[in-house]
N, C-alpha and C positions, 0 to 999 in steps of 0.2 A: 831384093833381099826381103822386103816387107811381105811379098807374095809367098815366099818360101816359108817365112815364119807363120803366116796364117795357115798354110797347107800343113805344116808340122803340128800346129795346135789342133786342127781338125782331125788329123790322123790320131793324135793322142786321145782326143775325146772319143773317137770311134773305137779305138782299141780298148779304152777303159769301159765303154758300154758293153763290148763283146765279153769282157771278163766278168762283168756284173750280172750277166744273164743267169737264169735258173740253171743250176747244175744237175737237176734231176730230169733230164730230157727223157721222155717216154719212148720206148722202142717196142716193136711188136715181133712176135714169133708165131709163124704160121704152124699150127699143130697138125692140121690135115687140109689138103686141098679139097675142093668141092667133090663130095661123094654122094652117090644115090643108092648105096647098098642097104640091104635090110639090117645087116650087122657088120661092123668093121672096127678093128682096133688099129690105130695108126702106129707108125714106127716111133721109137723112142726119140725124144728131143731133149737136148741138154739145156738146162736152165741155170747152170752153175754161175753164169756171168751176170745174173740179174739179182736185184735186191729190192727191198721195200714193198710198198703197197702197189698193187696192180689190179688188173681186171682180166678175168677169164670170160671170153665171149664166143658166141656161136651165131652164125648168120644162116638163116633159112631162106632159100630162094623163093621168089613169088610162085605160088602154087594154089590151085583150087582143090588139090587132093585131100581126101579125108584120111589123115594119118596121125599117128602119135610118134614123136621122135624125142629121144633123150640123148644128151651128150654129157658124159661123165668124165671129169678130170681125175686121173690116177697118177701116182708118183712112186718112184723107187730109187734106191741109192745107187744102183748100177743099171746099165741099159738092158741087160738081160735078166734082171732080178725079178722078184715078186712085187707086183704093183698093187697098191692099196688106194682106195678113194681118198682124195684130199678133203679134209674137213675144216670147218671154221672152229672158233673157240667153243661154240655151243655143241660141237660134234655133228653138225649137219654137213652132209656131203655136198661137194660142188657139182651139182647136176643142173643142167638147163633142159627144160622140157617145152616142146611146142606141140599143142594139140589142135588138130583141125587145119584148115587152110592157113597158109602163111602169106604175108604181104611184104616180102623182103625184110623180115624182122631181124634185128640184131638184139639178142638178149645177153645180159651180162651178169656176172657174179663177182663182187669184190673179193680180193684175195691178198693175203700177206705172204709174199714169196718166202719168208722164213719158215712157213709151214710146208714148203716143198723140199723134196730130196733133190739130188742132182739131175734126175731125169723125169720127164712126164710123158704121158700118152693120153689120148682121148679114146673113149669107148662109145661108139655110136650104135644105138639100137632103134629100129623103126618097126612099127606094126601098121598094117593096112598098106596103103600106097606109099612108095618111097619118095622122099623129097631130097633136093640137093642141099647138103650141109657143109659149111666151112667153119672151122674153129681156130681161135688164136688167143694168145696171151699178150697183154700189154703191160710193160713194167720198165722201170729205169734200170740201166746197167750199173754194175758196181764200179766201173772205171769212170763214171761221170760224176 
C-alpha cells in the first residue's frame, strides 16, 4: 500500500510538472525545400494557425560560389491573391541577403505573426552562381 501511495505521489508531481511547462512551444513551417534556381516563388503556405513572435529564416548551403541571393517573405489574405512583402513596424521588408560564399549560414529576421495575412510565400532571387537555399518560419501555434 505504501509503495502504491508513493507511486501515485510521483505521478501527481510529474503530471503537475507537465502542465506547468511553457505553453508557447515553437513550431516550424518549411516555406521551400532546398532550391538552386536563379529565381523561384514557392507555393502558398497557410500560417493561420500561428501566433505571436517568430523568426523568418533562410539557410544557405556551404558553397564557394560567388553569388548574391535574396529571400523575401511575402503575404496575402488568400492563397491565389496578390502577395505583398511583409514589413516590420519601421516599414522595412523582411528580406534576407547572402553575398559571396556561404558556410552553411542560417540568417534570421524576427517577425510578429500578427503582421502576416493567412498565407505566405518566399521569393528567391540569385545572381551569379546559384546556391542551395532553404527557408522556414518558426512561431508558436494558436492552439498551444
